[in-house]
PAKOLRO-468224 format. One line per 8 residues: for each residue x, y, z of C-alpha. Coordinates in steps of 0.001 Angstrom, whole numbers, plus 524288, in hexadecimal, padded with zeros to 5 digits. Layout:
BEGIN
X:Y:Z  ... $
This chain:
BEGIN
DC603:0C038:3B638  DBB60:0C5D4:3AD6E  DAFE5:0BF2E:3A6F7  DB1E0:0BA1D:39926  DAA0D:0C488:39213  DA133:0BD24:388A2  D93CA:0C26E:38C99  D8E6F:0CFBD:38858 $
D878F:0D417:394BF  D7CE6:0DDAC:39858  D8121:0E69D:3A362  D776F:0E013:3AC8C  D7A51:0D716:3B812  D6EAC:0CE91:3BBA1  D6F0C:0CA78:3C9D7  D61C4:0C466:3CCDC $
D5577:0BF23:3C671  D479C:0BAFD:3C963  D3E6A:0B481:3BFBD  D3F9F:0BBBC:3B2D7  D4687:0C784:3B8B7  D54AD:0CAB4:3BBE6  D5B15:0D60D:3C308  D685D:0DC4A:3C0D6 $
D7204:0E0EA:3CB13  D6BDE:0EE61:3CACD  D5E60:0E927:3CE29  D58BC:0EAB1:3C06B  D4E82:0E062:3BD2B  D4DCD:0DA01:3AFAC  D43CF:0D113:3A945  D4B99:0C540:3A4C9 $
D4711:0C057:39787  D53C5:0B952:394AF  D5598:0B060:3A061  D6447:0AFAF:39E71  D6393:0A90D:39100  D5703:0A16F:39477  D5D6E:09B90:3A080  D53F1:0A0E4:3AABE $
D4844:09803:3A8AD  D4094:098FC:3B569  D4434:0A6DC:3B93C  D4F2C:0ACEB:3C104  D5081:0A8B9:3CF42  D4444:0A048:3CF82  D42A7:09C79:3DDD9  D40CB:08DF1:3DB1F $
D4D05:08DAC:3D2A4  D54C9:09556:3DCCA  D5086:08BF7:3E77A  D53F1:07FEB:3DF70  D617E:084F5:3DC01  D642A:089C5:3E9DA  D5F8C:07D54:3F04C  D6772:07499:3E736 $
D743A:07C1E:3E81E  D7310:07BC2:3F6EE  D731B:06CE0:3F601  D7B86:06993:3EA26  D7E7E:071CF:3DE48  D86BC:06828:3D6AC  D8C09:05A71:3D64D  D910A:052DE:3CABF $
D898B:04A6F:3C122  D9098:03E80:3C686  D85E7:03D15:3D0E5  D771B:03C56:3D0A9  D7005:0495A:3CFAD  D6161:04723:3D1AD  D5EA8:05535:3CD9E  D6327:05205:3BFCA $
D599D:046B8:3BEC8  D4EA2:04F08:3C453  D519B:059D3:3BA82  D5191:0502B:3AF31  D444A:04AD2:3B34F  D3E60:05833:3B580  D43BB:05E00:3A8F6  D3F30:0524A:3A0FB $
D3154:053F0:3A607  D316E:062AF:3A45A  D35CB:06269:39627  D2F59:055BF:391B5  D3BDB:04E06:38F46  D3B2D:04429:39A54  D41D2:03980:39250  D4DC3:041FE:38F30 $
D5A74:0422E:39701  D60BF:04E2A:39D3F  D6F1B:051EF:39D66  D7233:05DE3:3A5A3  D7D1F:0679A:3A32D  D7FB3:0760C:3A5A9  D7C01:07E2C:399BB  D7574:07EAF:38C8A $
D822B:07D7D:38509  D8580:07141:38CCD  D7805:06BBF:38A31  D79E7:06D4A:37B93  D87DD:06813:37C13  D834E:05BC1:382FB  D7792:059E5:37A14  D8015:05AD8:36DF9 $
D8A45:051E9:3740F  D7FF4:047BD:37749  D7A7D:048B1:3697B  D87FA:04604:363F7  D89D1:03A59:36D01  D7CA7:03562:36829  D7EE6:03591:3597F  D8D98:03773:3582D $
D8C5C:0439C:34FCC  D921C:05148:350E0  D89F9:05A7D:3486D  D7FF8:063BB:34E67  D752C:06BCB:34816  D713D:07880:34E8F  D6899:08411:34B42  D6D5E:090BF:34586 $
D6DAF:09ABB:350C0  D6E66:08F96:35AA1  D7423:09162:3682A  D77BE:08524:36FDC  D82AA:089A0:378EC  D90A7:08E62:37957  D989A:081F8:37B56  D9EBB:0781B:37210 $
D945B:071CB:3695C  D8955:07A0A:36F13  D8FBD:08670:36A1C  D92AD:08010:35D08  D840A:07D58:35BEB  D819C:08BCD:35EB0  D8062:09398:3521E  D88E1:09F09:35643 $
D96C3:09EDC:350C0  D9AF2:0A9D1:359FB  D9A86:0A0B6:365C1  D9FDC:09460:35F53  DAE69:093BC:361EC  DB728:08CE3:357F1  DB8CA:0816F:36162  DA9F9:07F7B:36126 $
DA855:080BA:35260  DA998:07259:34F43  DA020:070F9:343FF  D95F7:068D3:34B18  D8A5F:071DB:34907  D821B:07611:33D70  D787E:0814E:33F89  D6B9B:08085:3382E $
D5FC5:08992:3369C  D53FA:08950:33F87  D473C:0832A:33AA0  D4CE0:07EFE:32D6C  D4DA1:07036:32DAB  D544A:06DB4:32093  D6244:0716E:324A8  D60BA:06923:330EB $
D5BDE:05DBB:328E7  D677E:05ED0:31FC8  D7126:05E68:32B0C  D6A55:05384:33286  D69A8:04AF0:32673  D788A:04A52:326A7  D76B9:040FA:33245  D8231:046B0:339C1 $
D7B79:05072:342CF  D7D3D:04DA6:3513D  D734E:0574A:35696  D6A02:06249:3538B  D6996:06C74:35E63  D5EDE:0768E:35DF1  D587F:08140:36629  D49EB:080E7:36369 $
D49A2:08F48:3670E  D56B8:0959E:3647A  D5AD9:09EDB:36F4D  D6762:0A5D7:36B78  D6325:0A3A7:35D54  D57EF:0AD47:35EFE  D4C10:0A572:363AF  D4ABE:09E2B:356D1 $
D415C:092AE:357F8  D4206:08538:351D5  D35A3:080D2:34AB4  D2EBE:07442:34EB0  D2EDF:06EC9:340E1  D3D6A:07137:33F71  D40CD:06AB1:34C69  D383C:05ED5:349AB $
D3EDB:05CBC:33C88  D4C18:05EBD:342D5  D4916:054B4:34D5E  D44D9:04AC6:34319  D515A:04CFD:33B65  D599A:04B65:347A7  D52F0:03E7C:34ABE  D54B0:039A2:33CC6 $
D6344:03CB1:33CD9  D66CC:038D4:34AE4  D6993:046FA:34E85  D6727:04BE3:35C59  D5DAC:05748:35DF5  D613F:0605E:3693A  D582C:06B60:36D59  D5F7F:07629:37464 $
D5580:07AF1:37E5D  D5F60:0827D:38670  D58DD:08FA3:3843C  D4B98:08C1A:37E7B  D48A8:080F7:387EC  D4494:07F51:39604  D3739:08578:3941E  D3B9A:091B8:38D2A $
D33D5:08F4C:380B5  D270F:08C48:387BD  D297A:07DAB:386EA  D3417:076EA:38EB0  D3C5E:075C6:38263  D3B48:07DFB:37608  D3BF9:071F2:36D4C  D2F66:06D19:3739D $
D2819:0776E:36BB6  D2CDB:0704B:35F87  D2911:0622C:36227  D368E:05BE7:361A5  D3E2B:05423:36BD9  D4CE0:05630:36A5B  D5709:04C04:36DDC  D5D3C:05538:377B4 $
D592D:061FB:37E24  D62F8:06B40:38435  D5F45:0743B:38F7C  D65D1:07E5C:39832  D62B2:08CA8:39B64  D552C:08BD7:3A1BF  D5765:07E70:3A7E2  D5CEB:0842E:3B483 $
D593D:092A5:3B440  D6732:097A3:3B43B  D6EFF:08C9F:3BA58  D77ED:086DC:3AFC5  D71B4:07A63:3AADE  D6EEF:07355:39E31  D69E4:0664E:3999E  D67BA:05D1F:38E36 $
D5AF8:05590:38CFA  D5E83:04923:385AD  D552D:03FE2:37EC6  D54C6:03155:3822D  D5BBB:02DE6:3756D  D6892:03221:37BCC  D6E6C:0286A:38563  D777A:02DE3:38FE4 $
D854C:028A6:39161  D8D6D:02AE5:39DA0  D974B:035C9:39B65  D9161:03A05:38E66  D8D73:04757:393DB  D91A1:04DEB:3A062  D91DB:05A7B:3A83A  D977F:05F91:3B4EF $
D8D45:0696E:3B90B  D8183:06549:3B0F5  D759C:060D7:3B8A4  D7B2E:0655F:3C5A0  D7274:06577:3D197  D70A1:07420:3D1E6  D6CF2:0750F:3C388  D634F:069CD:3C487 $
D5CB8:0700F:3D052  D5B47:07CBE:3C8C5  D5645:075D7:3BC9C  D4C1B:06E75:3C47B  D4797:07B50:3CA7D  D465A:08118:3BCD1  D3D70:075DC:3B8C9  D357E:077AB:3C532 $
D3343:085FF:3C1E0  D309A:083CF:3B368  D2637:079CB:3B6CF  D1FED:08051:3C2AF  D1F31:08DC4:3BC58  D1B78:08936:3AEA0  D26ED:09051:3A873  D26CB:08919:39B73 $
D18B8:08D27:3993E  D1BCF:09ADC:39E30  D26DA:09BF2:39447  D1D7A:0981E:3896D  D12AE:0A151:38DB7  D1AFB:0AD5C:39099  D237E:0AB05:384A0  D17A8:0AA1B:37BB8 $
D12C6:0B6F2:3815B  D1FB2:0BDE8:37ED7  D211A:0B889:3710E  D12F5:0BB3C:36D12  D12C0:0C8DC:3730C  D1FA0:0CD00:36CF4  D1B71:0C74F:35FE4  D0E90:0CEDF:36024 $
D15AD:0DB70:3639A  D1FB1:0D90D:358E8  D1514:0D711:34EA9  D0E0E:0E33D:3536A  D1A6D:0EB42:351C3  D1B9F:0EDD1:3605D  D2948:0E821:361A0  D3279:0EF53:3585F $
D3DEB:0E72D:3536C  D37FB:0DA02:3577C  D3723:0D119:34B92  D34C2:0C3C8:351C4  D311A:0BDA6:35EC1  D337F:0AF07:36013  D3586:0A438:369E2  D2E1F:09B48:3730A $
D2B27:09D03:3814F  D3511:0A594:38822  D3F42:0A460:37D74  D3C4E:0B00C:374D5  D43A2:0B73B:36A30  D402C:0C508:365EF  D468B:0C845:358F6  D493B:0D690:355F5 $
D4CCC:0DDA5:3497C  D5728:0E500:3512E  D624A:0E018:359D8  D5D66:0DBA0:36722  D67E0:0E31F:36E9F  D60CB:0F00A:370CD  D5349:0EACC:374A3  D5934:0E02E:37D1C $
D620B:0E9DD:383FE  D56B2:0F330:3861D  D4E8C:0E820:38BD1  D5952:0E5A6:395BF  D5D8D:0F395:398C3  D5077:0FAAC:397FF  D45FD:0F06C:39A72  D4E0C:0E716:3A2D4 $
D4AD7:0DABB:39B4D  D54EE:0D068:397C1  D5373:0C96C:38ABB  D5C68:0C13C:3825E  D6061:0C2D0:37432  D645B:0BB11:36847  D6BC5:0BE50:35BFF  D6AFD:0CCD3:35925 $
D5C6D:0CF93:359B7  D5502:0C5B0:36210  D50FA:0C834:37026  D4F61:0BB7A:377B2  D4648:0B93E:3832C  D49B3:0ADD6:38C31  D4394:0B167:39956  D4152:0A862:3A4E3 $
D35BB:09F79:3A260  D2E3C:0A5FC:3AD7E  D2CC2:0B2C3:3A5F2  D1F47:0B862:3A8BD  D15AF:0BEB1:39F63  D17BD:0CBB1:3A658  D2667:0CAC0:3A492  D247A:0C710:3964A $
D1BEE:0D30E:39462  D2630:0DBA9:39AD4  D2FEA:0D738:3909C  D2664:0D931:38555  D2350:0E717:389B5  D3177:0EAF1:38C1C  D3651:0E485:37F9D  D2C84:0ECA1:377F3 $
D316C:0F8A7:37F24  D3FB3:0F6D2:37B40  D3BF4:0F478:36CFA  D32D3:1002E:36C04 $
């Protein structure tokens, strides 16, 4: 049997990591500014995380959700305190797509509606309704194209108002910093108006924090920069530093019903132990504040260099914290490939001309400066 060949791959096999660095099977070291799609939140192979995972799997890795799991309750309490949503409820699953599926399902149970509003260039997952809410027709199979979703422009409230006033919209789902969409950021004024419209028309507001959340923006959640509390918040990626896990934070207005939602693997003992270790590290090492501080340094330094003409082809630098987009006036392929092959730095990309930075939240100022210097070198 061969692998189903759906991933274009670099000819590099990564076999170990430490902090913000990874090594391939030939011993070559790389600075990791991508973190495996923003998944590595507290750094590769953090000793506290390794110990928590190892200790738990030696006792019990999994048992079903038909019995008590005190680790789930501990995670809910800890996460509520860490993010400031102590009165919300937590439902645990395995991935970001599942988080969005369950949030949209719960919204539909709540108001009985089926229409969804999503941003142009949105990415919410690759399954069922999550992929239909993703504004990329190339990955929406005919079986998923069921006419539930309308895509609307970012930071232009009038089209959203027109749709919401039809009083048939189940949910609005929105990334406050779009990841795959190119690090496009929602404005505070737009989101506040959108929240008010949702409340007026009994529509559920879901903030997809799968990539932009969990400290990446320099606050625990990106929407917290904008002064709005959504009805539901979806999380995954950084929640467990590489172990598959996702969750939905659900406001008190939603009342749980036995059997309404369910999962086999979600909230398993091993995942909860890893997620608790991630919160330990985020809190003890001040990683949310570090993301803000180091991210501001990267963005401000690159912006100054761009304005001074020291970074040819860079036309915009945007983002918050350690979620940064560098827009070029040329395709990203050559500079990104040179960063990997010549300077041994991994970055992400978006569209045709945006380089994305999504490093572990422990990225140091020295490591940030290494990137800035080597990025200037490949553009020179």
